[in-house]
C-alpha angles and dihedrals in degrees: 000000000000129000106234127186118198119198110205087024094164097052126093100272094029096054091049090051091049091049094048094047092048091049089058093053099257124148101248130191116189116201123200139150092236133050109259119245092199105036117186110245110244096027125106119227130214122187111218145091136253086226085072107033091184089066089065091063107197097334093128095051111118094000117154091196138011116199120198110209094163117149123214094230136115113357089350092059093108101022107065093097090050090052092047091050089054091050092049090052091048092052095048112123092016131105092231114129118227121214121188126196112218134173136261093255096082093052118109116244092213131009089263094045159202109190120241086244091062094058128064092316117174111259093222091062099042096094093052091045091050091053089054091049091048091047090056091049089051092053092047089054094055126106114279090245092072111091109210143156131197122205128199117203121215122276093264107051128135147076090294089065102031102162123175139283110263098159089233135103139145126243110224099184106216093343127091109251117238129176126232090278092052095255121141110205142141129175119235091244095052091045087057090050088058093049094050092043088057091051093049096041110022112212102154110052110180089351144099134238140180129228134199141123 
């Protein structure tokens, strides 16, 4: 059993990760700035923000993994990198693994590139995608002692395309995962399966990967 802390644990990706980790018997702490209205049974909840690490008390103590599922939206639109920087500093000189949830935009379209972001990317999603790209760059600049992973969901991922839990997904490495019909999709539940699998069986130390069907 691992002790897993999920920042943004009441958001779309975060709640799925909390639920999947709890279902596997892990000790899970979900951190959010608001009190959840649909708490996952078996998880512990801490109200606070990575923008103020002191508000999290000792939530990181003894954690095997911290997963950042923070979204650059609302009043966090321009502050996710600040929050992630605080988390990185807090985990310095510990053995805690850091996982960061990004977006599809930074994924390569082919092994040689370009990124999805560099093609005809929707304007309304560019800010969020850029934050994900900058978050990966921040992780890559950290000291080699920090064990981290960064995971890109498929192109279609969110509450508007919920899907089901199948327990299956494909790891595309740096490349966006598409099915035989060219669709790039992953359900929230199966995305969470990939995240918890990576925590249980690390395969991408200080690296990124994409997931989809």
